[in-house]
C-alpha positions in Angstrom: 7.2 23.4 16.5 8.3 23.9 20.3 9.0 21.9 23.1 5.8 21.7 26.6 6.7 24.8 28.7 7.8 23.3 31.3 9.9 19.9 31.1 9.8 18.1 34.9 12.1 15.2 34.9 9.8 12.3 36.1 7.8 13.0 33.3 10.5 12.9 30.7 11.7 9.4 29.5 15.5 8.8 28.5 16.4 7.6 25.4 19.4 4.8 24.8 21.3 5.9 22.0 24.6 4.0 22.8 26.0 1.0 25.2 26.3 3.3 28.0 24.4 6.1 27.0 21.3 8.0 27.1 19.4 11.5 27.0 16.1 13.2 27.3 15.0 16.3 25.4 14.8 18.9 28.0 13.0 21.9 25.6 12.7 23.3 22.4 12.5 26.0 19.7 12.8 25.5 15.9 16.1 27.7 17.0 17.2 26.6 20.5 17.0 22.7 21.7 18.6 22.1 25.4 19.9 18.1 26.0 21.3 16.5 28.8 22.3 13.1 27.7 23.8 10.7 30.9 27.2 8.3 30.4 28.1 5.3 32.3 32.3 5.1 32.6 33.6 3.8 29.3 30.9 4.8 27.7 32.2 6.5 24.2 30.2 9.2 22.0 31.9 8.5 18.5 33.5 11.9 16.2 30.7 12.8 14.4 29.9 16.1 14.0 26.5 18.2 12.6 25.3 21.4 11.7 24.4 22.7 14.3 26.8 25.4 16.7 26.5 23.2 20.2 27.3 23.8 23.8 28.5 21.2 26.3 28.4 22.1 30.3 29.5 18.7 32.4 26.9 18.8 35.0 29.3 15.8 36.6 31.8 13.5 36.2 35.2 13.6 33.7 34.7 13.5 30.1 37.9 12.7 27.5 37.0 15.4 24.5 38.6 16.0 21.6 36.9 19.1 19.3 38.4 19.3 15.7 42.7 18.4 16.0 42.4 19.4 20.3 41.4 17.3 23.2 41.6 18.0 27.2 40.7 16.2 30.1 36.9 18.0 31.7 34.6 17.6 34.6 32.2 19.0 36.2 31.9 22.6 35.8 33.7 22.6 32.4 32.3 24.2 29.0 32.6 23.4 25.8 32.2 24.8 22.4 32.1 23.1 18.8 31.0 25.2 15.8 28.9 23.6 12.9 30.5 20.7 11.1 33.6 20.5 13.6 34.6 17.3 13.4 34.2 15.9 18.1 33.2 13.3 20.1 34.2 12.4 24.0 34.8 9.5 25.7 33.2 8.9 29.4 36.6 9.0 32.3 33.6 8.7 35.8 30.1 8.3 34.9 28.4 11.6 34.2 25.9 14.0 32.9 26.8 16.9 29.8 24.1 19.4 29.5 24.6 19.7 25.8 22.5 22.6 23.7 21.9 23.0 19.9 21.0 26.3 17.7 18.9 25.3 15.7 16.5 22.5 16.3 18.1 19.0 16.4 15.3 17.4 14.0 17.0 14.2 14.2 16.8 13.9 18.2 12.3 14.4 17.3 10.8 11.3 16.8 6.9 12.6 15.6 
C-alpha cells in the first residue's frame, strides 16, 4: 500500500474532520504517513490517543497543545513529538496549518 509518488495540492481534496478542521493526505506507505491539517481560530482537536508515533510541524498559526500532562503554546516553526498511546489534543488560537507525520500509516484516515 502506498500513495502516488507526487501529490499535487491542486489535485488533493480537503476532508472536513471537525468544526473548523480539515485535512489532506500528502503521501504514505505502510510505515509512514504525512498529513496537512488546517484549523480555523477556535477549532479544537479533542484529546485522543493512538498507537502511532506522531510528529507535528507548525507551518502557520498559533496553537495550544497538550501532550500528556504538559500544555504549551506553539507557533510557526515549532515542532512536537507524540509517542504512541499518549493522550494529546490541540486548540487553535490563531488560524493555521499543522503538518503531521505518523508511523505506521493511519489506516483509519484512508477511505478505500
